[in-house]
Backbone bond lengths (Angstrom), bond angles and torsions (degrees), N, CA, C in turn:
res aa  C-N    CA-C-N  psi(-1)  N-CA   C-N-CA  omega(-1)  CA-C   N-CA-C  phi
1 M - - - 1.488 - - 1.508 112.90 -
2 G 1.289 118.09 139.62 1.499 119.19 176.48 1.519 110.16 -72.17
3 N 1.343 114.38 167.52 1.474 118.70 -176.85 1.512 110.85 -113.46
4 K 1.349 116.29 21.34 1.445 120.70 -178.76 1.535 108.96 -113.67
5 V 1.305 117.53 129.34 1.445 123.76 178.26 1.518 110.59 -69.94
6 L 1.349 118.31 130.08 1.427 121.81 176.41 1.536 108.70 -79.55
7 K 1.325 114.43 123.03 1.428 118.70 -170.66 1.527 113.85 -82.95
8 E 1.344 118.17 -42.27 1.422 121.69 -167.60 1.517 114.89 -136.15
9 I 1.316 116.98 142.91 1.451 122.40 165.69 1.524 105.96 -120.11
10 I 1.303 116.04 124.46 1.464 123.64 -175.76 1.516 110.15 -109.39
11 A 1.356 117.29 129.71 1.434 121.31 175.50 1.547 110.54 -89.06
12 E 1.295 114.61 109.19 1.498 119.99 177.04 1.535 106.06 -81.29
13 C 1.285 117.90 107.52 1.464 122.16 -178.49 1.539 113.34 -88.86
14 G 1.323 116.60 -20.73 1.461 122.01 170.51 1.498 115.05 38.25
15 P 1.373 117.92 -144.20 1.445 121.41 177.32 1.531 110.75 -94.19
16 S 1.363 116.46 46.65 1.468 117.92 -175.80 1.527 112.40 -102.56
17 W 1.300 115.78 24.98 1.480 120.50 178.68 1.529 109.45 -141.18
18 H 1.308 116.48 158.07 1.500 122.94 -171.07 1.515 113.79 -105.24
19 D 1.370 116.20 -26.54 1.431 119.57 -179.47 1.524 108.77 -151.18
20 L 1.327 115.83 174.07 1.453 119.64 -173.43 1.555 111.80 -68.05
21 D 1.342 117.44 -32.59 1.419 119.12 178.38 1.587 111.40 -63.79
22 E 1.348 114.04 -41.71 1.431 118.49 179.28 1.545 109.83 -65.47
23 A 1.343 114.40 -39.29 1.507 116.89 178.67 1.519 110.53 -62.51
24 K 1.324 117.94 -42.42 1.444 121.18 177.30 1.510 112.90 -63.57
25 E 1.331 115.50 -40.26 1.488 118.37 176.63 1.547 110.37 -63.71
26 L 1.311 117.25 -35.63 1.412 121.18 178.72 1.551 110.51 -66.28
27 I 1.299 118.12 -38.18 1.450 122.18 175.63 1.511 108.05 -66.27
28 T 1.293 118.99 -42.31 1.516 120.38 -179.35 1.525 109.73 -61.40
29 Q 1.323 116.98 -47.60 1.425 118.86 -178.04 1.564 111.97 -67.35
30 C 1.282 119.20 -34.85 1.433 122.17 176.86 1.519 111.75 -67.07
31 S 1.315 116.30 -37.45 1.469 119.88 178.26 1.525 110.37 -66.79
32 Q 1.316 116.96 -31.35 1.473 122.46 -177.30 1.530 111.50 -74.38
33 I 1.331 118.84 -28.35 1.467 120.16 -178.57 1.485 113.69 -90.75
34 G 1.324 118.03 -6.91 1.470 120.40 170.46 1.521 117.67 94.50
35 V 1.372 115.70 23.08 1.461 117.77 174.77 1.526 108.62 -68.69
36 N 1.304 117.38 160.40 1.491 118.61 179.69 1.479 114.07 -84.88
37 A 1.318 118.01 -22.99 1.451 120.67 177.18 1.513 110.39 -164.35
38 V 1.343 115.36 159.25 1.457 121.06 172.54 1.517 106.33 -114.07
39 K 1.328 115.23 145.74 1.438 120.01 -179.38 1.566 109.86 -129.32
40 F 1.315 113.74 135.96 1.456 119.05 179.53 1.551 107.21 -121.18
41 Q 1.333 116.03 159.70 1.446 122.39 176.76 1.511 110.86 -95.22
42 L 1.329 117.64 127.33 1.454 123.13 -174.19 1.564 103.70 -105.52
43 Y 1.305 113.72 99.29 1.485 117.88 -178.81 1.500 111.27 -139.04
44 N 1.297 114.48 162.04 1.472 123.32 171.05 1.509 106.95 -134.15
45 I 1.322 116.08 119.81 1.465 118.71 -171.25 1.543 111.95 -61.27
46 D 1.330 117.05 -37.24 1.472 118.51 179.65 1.514 111.46 -66.63
47 E 1.352 117.60 -36.94 1.435 121.24 176.78 1.557 111.82 -67.81
48 I 1.347 115.62 -40.52 1.476 119.82 179.79 1.556 110.13 -64.03
49 L 1.308 116.03 -37.34 1.482 119.89 -179.30 1.521 111.21 -63.53
50 K 1.340 116.04 -22.80 1.441 118.79 179.21 1.535 112.52 -98.66
51 G 1.352 115.36 -2.40 1.453 120.24 -172.35 1.530 115.03 -79.53
52 P 1.329 115.97 -168.20 1.459 120.21 -175.39 1.497 117.55 -69.40
53 H 1.338 117.71 -10.28 1.458 121.56 -176.78 1.558 112.46 -101.23
54 K 1.378 116.29 10.05 1.448 117.91 -174.20 1.520 113.02 -66.41
55 T 1.317 118.57 -13.63 1.480 121.32 179.73 1.536 110.30 -92.86
56 K 1.338 119.01 -4.30 1.439 120.83 179.26 1.537 109.05 -85.91
57 K 1.291 116.43 104.96 1.458 121.10 -174.13 1.518 112.38 -60.15
58 W 1.347 116.51 -45.92 1.474 118.90 -177.88 1.557 110.91 -59.58
59 Y 1.350 115.52 -35.65 1.448 119.52 -178.48 1.492 110.81 -73.56
60 M 1.317 117.34 -42.38 1.472 119.70 178.60 1.532 110.78 -65.76
61 D 1.300 116.59 -35.11 1.487 121.59 176.86 1.541 109.67 -63.96
62 T 1.357 117.84 -40.61 1.457 120.46 179.75 1.513 110.82 -66.11
63 L 1.358 116.39 -42.38 1.466 121.58 177.88 1.565 110.41 -60.30
64 K 1.318 114.58 -41.29 1.454 117.67 -179.76 1.503 111.77 -68.05
65 K 1.354 116.30 -38.43 1.450 120.09 -178.99 1.537 111.36 -63.78
66 Y 1.325 117.41 -42.27 1.474 121.60 -176.67 1.547 112.32 -103.73
67 D 1.318 116.24 19.79 1.520 117.66 -172.24 1.504 112.13 -54.33
68 K 1.302 119.02 -50.07 1.425 122.04 -175.20 1.538 112.46 -61.46
69 M 1.307 117.98 -43.98 1.461 123.65 -179.57 1.524 110.88 -69.60
70 L 1.341 117.11 -43.07 1.470 121.46 -177.84 1.546 110.13 -66.55
71 R 1.288 117.48 -33.43 1.499 119.75 178.36 1.525 110.90 -66.20
72 K 1.351 115.47 -29.79 1.479 117.77 -178.65 1.552 111.10 -72.97
73 S 1.378 114.11 -26.61 1.471 117.61 -177.96 1.517 113.04 -107.27
74 Q 1.350 117.81 15.02 1.464 118.10 174.21 1.524 108.04 -82.01
75 L 1.319 115.89 146.76 1.446 121.91 -172.23 1.513 111.32 -106.87
76 T 1.310 115.81 124.32 1.507 119.33 165.68 1.522 107.20 -81.58
77 E 1.309 115.99 172.86 1.445 119.01 178.59 1.527 111.21 -63.13
78 S 1.342 117.19 -39.52 1.458 120.25 179.91 1.542 111.83 -64.33
79 K 1.336 115.60 -41.51 1.464 118.56 179.17 1.519 111.69 -68.28
80 A 1.301 116.19 -40.92 1.478 120.03 177.14 1.550 109.50 -60.38
81 K 1.325 116.04 -39.56 1.452 119.25 178.08 1.510 112.37 -62.69
82 E 1.328 116.24 -37.66 1.494 120.85 178.57 1.546 109.79 -63.71
83 L 1.348 115.10 -38.26 1.455 119.55 -177.99 1.518 109.05 -68.92
84 V 1.345 118.47 -41.58 1.431 123.72 179.52 1.512 110.63 -60.16
85 K 1.352 114.63 -45.62 1.467 123.01 178.36 1.522 110.33 -58.40
86 H 1.321 115.83 -44.51 1.476 120.36 -179.95 1.483 112.85 -66.94
87 A 1.370 116.69 -42.70 1.442 121.94 178.07 1.529 111.27 -62.70
88 N 1.319 116.36 -39.77 1.437 118.63 178.08 1.518 113.02 -66.01
89 A 1.362 115.97 -34.18 1.434 119.78 177.01 1.540 112.27 -68.42
90 K 1.347 113.42 -30.87 1.466 117.45 179.14 1.567 112.94 -91.51
91 Q 1.306 112.23 4.35 1.500 119.19 176.69 1.540 113.25 57.54
92 V 1.325 114.41 45.49 1.444 118.96 171.45 1.565 107.96 -132.50
93 E 1.328 114.06 139.62 1.428 118.31 -177.25 1.551 109.66 -69.11
94 I 1.328 114.36 147.78 1.476 119.29 176.17 1.514 107.57 -132.09
95 F 1.312 117.71 139.97 1.464 121.72 170.41 1.519 109.50 -146.86
96 F 1.313 117.10 179.64 1.433 121.66 -167.98 1.482 114.78 -133.68
97 T 1.361 116.60 159.03 1.461 123.52 167.00 1.524 107.36 -104.31
98 P 1.358 118.71 104.42 1.440 119.32 176.22 1.507 111.14 -71.99
99 M 1.313 116.37 133.02 1.500 121.18 -178.57 1.508 113.69 -116.59
100 Y 1.330 117.37 5.97 1.431 122.20 170.32 1.524 106.23 -150.42
101 L 1.321 114.61 159.88 1.466 118.59 -168.17 1.496 114.81 -61.48
102 D 1.349 118.68 -39.85 1.431 120.90 -179.90 1.528 113.51 -67.85
103 A 1.330 114.98 -16.85 1.495 118.04 -179.22 1.548 109.38 -66.49
104 V 1.295 119.04 -24.20 1.440 119.96 178.65 1.529 110.95 -66.45
105 E 1.314 116.95 -39.97 1.461 120.96 176.73 1.535 112.55 -64.91
106 I 1.365 114.17 -36.94 1.459 118.04 172.90 1.477 111.87 -62.09
107 C 1.314 118.81 -45.03 1.460 122.01 179.42 1.543 110.22 -60.99
108 E 1.323 117.42 -40.15 1.456 119.70 179.83 1.539 110.94 -66.72
109 S 1.341 116.66 -34.41 1.419 118.22 -179.17 1.574 111.70 -71.35
110 L 1.339 113.86 -19.23 1.468 120.99 -179.62 1.521 110.63 -93.01
111 H 1.342 117.53 -3.07 1.498 123.28 178.27 1.499 111.08 57.60
112 I 1.328 119.91 45.61 1.478 120.23 175.00 1.503 107.98 -74.74
113 K 1.340 115.70 159.04 1.465 120.62 -175.31 1.500 114.59 -91.68
114 R 1.345 117.46 -20.92 1.443 121.80 -179.11 1.492 113.04 -158.86
115 Y 1.328 117.77 174.15 1.464 124.66 -175.43 1.549 109.64 -128.11
116 K 1.316 111.55 159.37 1.488 121.08 167.08 1.509 109.74 -129.57
117 V 1.331 116.42 139.49 1.448 119.61 179.20 1.556 106.29 -119.11
118 R 1.296 117.76 132.20 1.445 120.79 179.11 1.509 111.75 -73.12
119 A 1.308 118.96 159.66 1.475 121.30 -178.23 1.475 113.20 -57.94
120 L 1.365 118.07 -36.36 1.449 122.32 -177.63 1.568 111.50 -59.66
121 D 1.341 113.18 -30.08 1.474 118.71 -177.48 1.538 115.09 -101.12
122 A 1.337 114.53 8.71 1.470 119.37 -177.25 1.510 114.01 -63.52
123 Y 1.354 115.79 -18.92 1.475 120.34 -179.14 1.530 110.43 -116.43
124 W 1.323 117.44 23.56 1.459 121.57 178.18 1.548 106.07 -96.25
125 P 1.337 117.53 97.44 1.454 118.98 -171.61 1.518 116.08 -64.17
126 E 1.351 116.25 -34.39 1.473 118.48 -179.59 1.519 111.50 -64.80
127 L 1.349 115.37 -40.18 1.480 118.56 -179.91 1.534 110.67 -69.42
128 L 1.352 117.10 -42.70 1.450 120.75 -177.59 1.538 109.18 -66.51
129 L 1.294 117.90 -35.18 1.486 120.21 179.42 1.493 111.44 -68.79
130 K 1.330 116.22 -41.61 1.486 119.70 177.08 1.494 112.69 -58.83
131 I 1.331 115.77 -42.84 1.470 120.29 178.40 1.497 110.38 -70.59
132 R 1.310 118.79 -40.67 1.435 120.53 -178.00 1.563 110.69 -62.01
133 L 1.326 115.26 -35.83 1.463 120.52 -179.11 1.554 111.73 -68.06
134 T 1.302 117.91 -16.18 1.483 119.58 175.84 1.501 112.37 -74.59
135 G 1.350 114.96 -21.00 1.454 120.28 -178.77 1.518 115.86 76.74
136 K 1.383 115.00 6.78 1.443 120.26 -177.81 1.517 111.96 -94.96
137 P 1.339 117.44 155.12 1.474 121.25 176.91 1.552 110.85 -57.50
138 C 1.308 114.84 144.21 1.466 118.76 177.08 1.542 108.44 -142.58
139 Y 1.329 114.90 131.20 1.446 122.51 178.47 1.541 107.38 -103.26
140 V 1.353 116.20 126.94 1.458 120.86 -176.55 1.523 109.91 -117.21
141 S 1.331 117.12 121.73 1.488 120.58 178.12 1.495 111.41 -74.60
142 R 1.285 114.53 138.19 1.478 122.24 177.07 1.529 108.34 -141.91
143 A 1.336 116.66 143.53 1.488 123.01 177.28 1.526 108.74 -78.94
144 N 1.307 116.71 -33.13 1.444 120.49 -179.86 1.522 109.70 -133.49
145 I 1.338 115.27 120.66 1.418 122.21 -175.22 1.540 110.84 -94.48
146 K 1.324 118.47 128.34 1.430 121.79 179.21 1.555 108.44 -90.20
147 T 1.343 114.31 148.17 1.468 119.13 -178.16 1.549 110.50 -58.45
148 H 1.280 114.55 -45.68 1.500 119.66 177.38 1.523 107.43 -114.27
149 D 1.292 115.23 69.91 1.443 121.32 -175.89 1.538 109.49 -69.81
150 P 1.364 118.01 126.79 1.457 121.33 179.56 1.511 112.61 -62.49
151 L 1.317 118.60 -23.04 1.439 121.28 177.74 1.522 113.89 -69.58
152 K 1.362 115.73 -26.20 1.441 119.08 -174.22 1.545 111.79 -82.55
153 Q 1.313 112.25 71.96 1.471 121.23 175.93 1.553 105.45 -108.15
154 K 1.325 114.56 -169.93 1.448 117.69 -176.01 1.500 111.85 -58.00
155 N 1.320 115.24 128.36 1.439 123.46 177.37 1.535 115.44 73.05
156 F 1.340 117.57 0.57 1.448 118.55 177.59 1.528 109.82 -111.95
157 Y 1.341 114.70 133.99 1.469 119.69 -175.22 1.492 112.20 -129.73
158 T 1.300 120.69 152.35 1.471 121.75 -176.51 1.512 108.80 -104.62
159 V 1.353 114.73 144.99 1.468 123.34 -179.82 1.503 108.81 -125.32
160 Y 1.331 117.37 118.70 1.485 119.56 178.79 1.489 109.52 -77.43
161 Y 1.368 115.87 137.12 1.477 120.34 174.95 1.499 110.08 -134.01
162 D 1.326 116.75 155.18 1.494 122.81 -177.01 1.486 110.31 -119.37
163 L 1.330 118.12 42.71 1.453 121.83 -171.87 1.511 114.97 -57.95
164 W 1.271 118.27 -39.79 1.482 119.98 -172.58 1.516 112.89 -79.55
165 R 1.326 118.83 -1.97 1.480 120.38 -178.85 1.554 107.32 -135.74
166 P 1.336 117.45 65.29 1.468 118.88 -178.85 1.567 111.48 -69.72
167 T 1.330 113.83 104.46 1.478 119.66 -179.67 1.508 109.26 -129.31
168 K 1.314 116.78 -175.48 1.428 118.61 174.52 1.511 113.98 -73.36
169 Y 1.338 115.11 -32.73 1.471 118.13 -171.82 1.564 109.76 -118.97
170 L 1.324 112.90 158.27 1.454 119.82 174.56 1.530 106.26 -65.24
171 Q 1.319 115.77 138.01 1.454 122.06 178.52 1.533 110.02 -65.97
172 V 1.324 116.75 117.06 1.428 118.84 -170.41 1.502 113.94 -71.21
173 M 1.300 117.78 -37.39 1.483 122.15 -174.06 1.560 109.87 -62.99
174 G 1.320 115.72 -56.35 1.487 117.79 -176.87 1.518 113.33 -96.60
175 G 1.378 116.84 -22.24 1.459 121.06 -173.73 1.479 114.12 -60.56
176 Y 1.317 119.14 -53.94 1.448 120.97 -175.04 1.529 111.61 -68.30
177 S 1.291 118.08 -37.83 1.458 120.05 178.26 1.536 111.27 -62.44
178 N 1.348 116.24 -38.88 1.486 119.65 178.29 1.493 109.46 -71.91
179 L 1.299 120.48 -36.27 1.470 122.82 179.65 1.527 110.62 -61.68
180 L 1.339 117.10 -38.87 1.450 122.23 179.93 1.499 112.12 -57.15
181 K 1.344 114.98 -29.85 1.465 119.53 -177.18 1.508 113.16 -103.01
182 S 1.350 117.69 7.31 1.465 121.30 -172.55 1.495 110.24 -109.55
183 D 1.309 115.00 159.50 1.464 122.85 171.38 1.513 112.48 -95.37
184 G 1.339 116.33 -20.22 1.427 120.56 -179.89 1.502 114.03 -151.07
185 Y 1.338 119.38 177.10 1.421 125.70 -179.87 1.512 110.10 -137.97
186 S 1.332 118.82 125.99 1.483 124.69 175.53 1.510 106.41 -104.44
187 C 1.345 115.45 114.46 1.447 118.85 -176.57 1.514 112.21 -83.64
188 H 1.334 114.46 125.29 1.464 123.10 174.39 1.499 108.42 -121.42
189 C 1.304 121.02 28.92 1.431 123.49 -179.86 1.534 108.78 -93.66
190 T 1.315 113.73 154.41 1.529 118.88 -177.16 1.490 112.65 -70.35
191 K 1.331 116.90 -29.97 1.504 120.94 178.50 1.522 108.05 -117.25
192 L 1.345 113.17 172.33 1.449 117.04 -177.30 1.526 113.39 -97.73
193 Y 1.342 118.87 23.14 1.432 122.98 175.53 1.524 108.93 -68.30
194 A 1.348 116.81 -38.55 1.441 120.32 -173.91 1.533 113.77 -60.13
195 P 1.354 117.49 -48.79 1.513 115.53 177.36 1.503 113.09 -64.09
196 M 1.362 117.36 -26.13 1.482 119.26 175.81 1.533 107.20 -68.68
197 Q 1.324 118.17 -41.60 1.425 121.33 175.58 1.549 112.69 -57.13
198 V 1.324 113.36 -44.05 1.439 120.44 -177.96 1.556 111.47 -63.13
199 M 1.321 114.09 -43.44 1.454 117.61 178.17 1.528 112.73 -65.47
200 L 1.310 117.61 -37.74 1.447 121.14 176.96 1.513 111.28 -66.29
201 F 1.324 113.89 -37.53 1.476 120.96 -176.88 1.553 109.27 -72.74
202 G 1.316 116.91 -37.52 1.432 121.95 178.40 1.521 112.00 78.29
203 G 1.332 114.96 172.73 1.463 119.61 173.63 1.526 116.96 111.26
204 V 1.384 117.22 -26.10 1.461 118.93 -178.63 1.543 109.65 -106.14
205 D 1.307 112.69 154.86 1.490 119.52 179.24 1.500 114.07 -95.28
206 Y 1.331 116.83 -13.38 1.452 120.49 -161.41 1.522 108.16 -145.90
207 I 1.332 119.09 127.02 1.483 122.98 172.07 1.506 107.05 -124.11
208 E 1.311 113.59 129.96 1.477 121.36 -179.13 1.505 109.02 -110.35
209 L 1.310 117.69 128.65 1.470 124.52 179.70 1.490 111.51 -123.18
210 H 1.319 118.43 132.62 1.426 121.90 174.17 1.524 112.80 -72.44
211 V 1.348 117.35 126.51 1.451 121.59 -171.05 1.532 107.34 -127.04
212 G 1.366 115.25 139.36 1.457 120.64 172.66 1.507 108.69 -151.59
213 I 1.358 115.75 147.73 1.470 121.25 178.38 1.536 109.00 -62.58
214 D 1.341 115.52 -45.14 1.469 122.16 178.90 1.525 109.48 -105.37
215 A 1.311 114.52 72.95 1.482 122.04 -169.12 1.519 112.18 -67.85
216 N 1.314 117.94 -18.47 1.490 120.80 -178.63 1.479 112.27 -97.23
217 N 1.305 119.29 6.07 1.485 124.13 -179.90 1.515 109.88 -70.82
218 K 1.350 118.80 108.53 1.434 120.42 -174.51 1.507 113.00 -79.10
219 T 1.329 118.45 1.65 1.472 118.94 172.82 1.496 111.40 -82.33
220 L 1.304 118.98 -10.79 1.486 121.64 -179.86 1.532 109.72 -77.53
221 P 1.318 117.34 137.71 1.465 120.40 179.19 1.540 113.52 -54.60
222 D 1.294 116.96 -37.65 1.487 122.36 -175.26 1.556 113.44 -105.65
223 W 1.313 115.80 25.03 1.499 119.15 -170.98 1.507 112.31 -58.89
224 K 1.339 117.99 -32.74 1.482 120.10 -175.61 1.534 113.35 -61.54
225 Y 1.286 115.99 -29.94 1.484 118.56 -178.15 1.575 111.24 -128.21
226 T 1.324 114.12 31.62 1.494 119.52 172.52 1.533 106.93 -99.50
227 H 1.322 116.23 135.14 1.444 123.08 -175.76 1.580 109.60 -120.71
228 S 1.295 112.65 150.55 1.477 117.20 178.31 1.521 111.49 -74.92
229 P 1.331 118.25 156.11 1.448 119.90 173.70 1.488 116.49 -54.17
230 V 1.350 116.27 -33.32 1.455 119.86 176.87 1.547 111.50 -65.07
231 D 1.307 116.02 -41.25 1.490 119.57 175.31 1.536 111.89 -64.47
232 V 1.297 116.54 -39.16 1.498 118.99 -178.81 1.516 109.49 -70.93
233 L 1.381 117.25 -29.62 1.432 118.74 174.43 1.541 113.12 -55.68
234 E 1.316 115.94 -38.81 1.449 121.25 176.72 1.522 112.92 -60.18
235 I 1.362 113.63 -37.32 1.479 117.60 179.07 1.536 110.24 -72.45
236 V 1.316 118.39 -37.29 1.458 122.08 175.61 1.501 109.50 -61.05
237 R 1.339 119.09 -44.55 1.472 121.20 179.30 1.507 109.76 -65.77
238 Y 1.333 117.46 -39.99 1.465 120.48 178.32 1.556 111.40 -63.45
239 R 1.334 115.65 -40.55 1.456 121.70 173.80 1.504 111.51 -56.32
240 D 1.365 116.20 -50.55 1.414 119.19 -179.51 1.549 113.67 -62.37
241 M 1.343 115.53 -37.63 1.467 118.92 177.23 1.523 111.89 -63.74
242 I 1.357 116.00 -46.52 1.452 121.18 179.54 1.511 110.61 -60.30
243 N 1.363 116.01 -46.55 1.475 120.04 -177.80 1.532 110.92 -62.34
244 N 1.375 115.18 -39.36 1.451 119.13 178.03 1.518 112.22 -60.37
245 M 1.326 114.04 -43.32 1.494 119.43 179.93 1.525 110.65 -64.03
246 I 1.352 117.43 -39.65 1.467 119.67 -179.52 1.524 108.53 -69.63
247 N 1.305 118.35 -41.52 1.481 120.26 179.20 1.555 110.15 -60.47
248 K 1.320 116.35 -46.12 1.467 119.66 179.51 1.531 111.37 -61.22
249 A 1.294 116.76 -42.18 1.486 120.10 178.73 1.512 110.45 -63.99
250 Q 1.350 118.72 -42.53 1.437 122.46 -179.74 1.556 110.68 -64.74
251 R 1.343 115.04 -40.66 1.510 116.84 177.83 1.508 111.47 -67.91
252 A 1.347 118.89 -36.82 1.463 120.08 175.96 1.496 112.40 -64.63
253 K 1.325 116.15 -39.16 1.463 120.02 179.12 1.535 109.94 -65.96
254 Y 1.331 117.05 -39.12 1.484 121.57 -178.38 1.556 106.91 -67.57
255 E 1.323 117.37 -38.76 1.457 118.32 -176.18 1.546 111.95 -70.32
256 L 1.345 114.88 -24.53 1.466 119.70 -178.15 1.547 111.28 -83.46
257 T 1.335 117.56 -14.97 1.447 120.92 -177.38 1.513 110.82 -94.89
């Protein structure tokens, strides 16, 4: 077992909702299970289609496949403001993944405390610069973490993710070595064994889990690794148990010295 207390569990709400009422209910349920924050994706399909990834055929095909559903869960500034207001009322932090440049200005107008950047945008210099200029913390997903990652400068942190290999377990060969160099872990596994492994292994401050009210809905883009709030509650409880054990061990060690 690692000797580092896991600080945060983040509920990645992504495109796992169909209308604003469902998004608000998701925030409500996440606040009740004790996650540290909820995160939504701030995107506009028409802006993304004009963005730097327009030449990536696989990505354009994915957008086309889920176009109708994704447009239902894209956030305008007014909708994002409603979600922020609801999260504040439920006393849970909310922040966003901006997926086009103007989304950073929207985030700033909403006074969020931090940012998340998806792996696809980890090498988009204009977006990273706009976020860096805010001076706020930013977590950047990467599939492979470098020991001296150039992204890991002031207020920028790396998050290991296993998107291309959605399995029940964390990939042992590359997973642990990447975790050693990461500040966080974004779970894209089909079951919740992987975040349990990560908590036992120790070393990261931040675990991100995809959450949806209708987690088994196969029309969702991320349905394979989306979990219900009830399932995530078990991870929150497991986190608290592990942290309690670490704290007790640290106190016992202190008392012996």
